[in-house]
C-alpha positions as CSV (number, residue, x, y, z in Angstrom):
1,X,81.3,98.2,133.7
2,X,83.8,98.1,130.8
3,X,83.3,95.0,128.4
4,X,86.5,93.8,127.1
5,X,86.5,90.2,124.8
6,X,83.2,89.4,126.2
7,X,84.3,89.8,130.0
8,X,82.9,92.8,132.6
9,X,86.2,94.0,134.2
10,X,85.4,95.6,137.5
11,X,85.7,99.4,137.3
12,X,87.0,100.8,140.6
13,X,90.0,98.8,140.2
14,X,93.2,100.0,138.3
15,X,93.1,98.6,134.5
16,X,96.6,96.5,134.9
17,X,94.7,94.3,137.8
18,X,91.2,95.0,135.9
19,X,92.7,92.9,132.8
20,X,93.6,90.1,135.1
21,X,89.8,89.4,134.9
22,X,90.3,88.3,131.5
23,X,91.2,84.3,131.2
24,X,94.8,83.9,129.7
25,X,95.8,87.5,130.9
26,X,98.0,88.1,133.7
27,X,99.9,90.3,135.9
28,X,102.9,90.2,132.8
29,X,100.5,90.2,130.0
30,X,98.3,93.0,131.4
31,X,101.1,95.3,131.7
32,X,102.2,94.1,128.0
33,X,98.9,95.0,126.9
34,X,98.7,98.2,128.5
35,X,102.2,99.8,127.4
36,X,101.1,98.6,123.8
37,X,97.8,100.8,123.7
38,X,99.7,103.2,125.7
39,X,97.2,103.6,128.5
40,X,98.7,104.2,132.1
41,X,98.5,101.1,134.7
42,X,97.3,103.2,137.2
43,X,94.1,104.8,135.8
44,X,91.0,103.4,136.9
45,X,89.0,101.1,134.1
46,X,86.0,103.7,134.6
47,X,88.4,106.3,133.8
48,X,89.1,105.2,130.8
49,X,88.0,106.5,127.1
50,X,85.5,104.3,124.9
51,X,88.6,104.7,122.2
52,X,90.8,103.5,124.9
53,X,88.8,100.5,125.3
54,X,88.5,99.7,122.2
55,X,92.3,100.0,121.2
56,X,93.2,97.4,124.6
57,X,89.9,95.3,123.1
58,X,91.8,95.3,119.8
59,X,94.9,94.4,120.8
60,X,94.0,91.4,123.2
61,X,92.0,90.3,120.3
62,X,94.4,90.6,117.8
63,X,98.1,89.4,119.6
64,X,96.5,87.2,122.4
65,X,94.7,83.5,122.8
66,X,92.0,84.7,125.7
67,X,88.6,82.8,127.5
68,X,86.7,80.6,124.9
69,X,89.8,79.7,122.5
70,X,91.9,79.5,125.1
71,X,89.8,76.9,127.0
72,X,89.2,75.1,124.1
73,X,93.2,74.5,123.1
74,X,93.6,73.6,127.0
75,X,90.9,71.1,126.7
76,X,92.1,69.6,123.2
77,X,95.2,69.2,124.6
78,X,94.3,67.2,127.6
79,X,92.2,65.1,125.6
80,X,95.6,64.6,123.1
81,X,97.3,63.1,126.2
82,X,94.7,61.0,127.4
83,X,94.3,60.2,123.6
84,X,97.8,58.7,123.2
85,X,98.5,57.5,126.4
86,X,101.2,59.2,127.8
87,X,102.1,59.6,131.4
88,X,100.3,63.1,131.8
89,X,97.4,61.8,130.1
90,X,97.4,58.6,132.9
91,X,97.3,61.0,135.3
92,X,94.8,63.4,134.2
93,X,92.2,60.3,133.5
94,X,92.8,59.1,137.1
95,X,92.6,62.8,138.8
96,X,95.5,62.6,140.3
97,X,98.6,65.9,140.4
98,X,100.4,65.9,136.9
99,X,103.3,67.7,137.5
100,X,105.7,65.4,139.8
101,X,103.9,66.5,143.1
102,X,104.1,64.3,145.7
103,X,100.1,62.2,146.7
104,X,101.3,60.6,149.8
105,X,100.0,63.5,151.6
106,X,98.3,66.7,150.3
107,X,96.7,66.7,146.5
108,X,93.3,67.0,148.1
109,X,92.5,68.9,145.6
110,X,93.1,66.6,142.8
111,X,92.1,63.4,144.9
112,X,88.9,65.0,146.3
113,X,88.1,64.6,150.2
114,X,89.9,61.6,152.3
115,X,87.8,58.1,152.2
116,X,88.2,56.8,155.2
117,X,89.6,52.8,155.2
118,X,89.7,51.4,158.3
119,X,87.7,47.9,160.1
120,X,84.8,47.8,161.1
121,X,84.7,45.5,163.9
122,X,80.6,45.9,164.9
123,X,79.7,44.3,161.7
124,X,81.7,41.3,162.0
125,X,81.5,41.4,165.9
126,X,77.6,40.5,165.4
127,X,78.4,38.0,163.1
128,X,80.2,36.1,165.5
129,X,77.5,36.5,168.4
130,X,75.5,35.1,166.4
131,X,76.7,32.1,165.4
132,X,77.3,31.3,168.9
């Protein structure tokens, strides 16, 4: 399994797909990196030479923010939003969708499982029976 920027990429997949396992690299960026490295996107990851792997790793570490650095920057940005009290920060604090999605229905990923709100009839009926 080739290791690029501290991530083991799958060896059986094409290199343009397996580069996407690195946090911060998507389809377009993967193709861009391979073009800079002059590596064919259709090659399997196991077919790469050590020289090609090191060339890809150098390009990624030099030109792109990935993995830990990117995660730290995103976390710092979210904390900054919450600190200055802007709308996006307040949505992050409340655990609600940030980018204007509807919340009356859906948004279950951000809001968590449904909390049933209803009337508890048995408890109130038992209290009234004991008084009578």
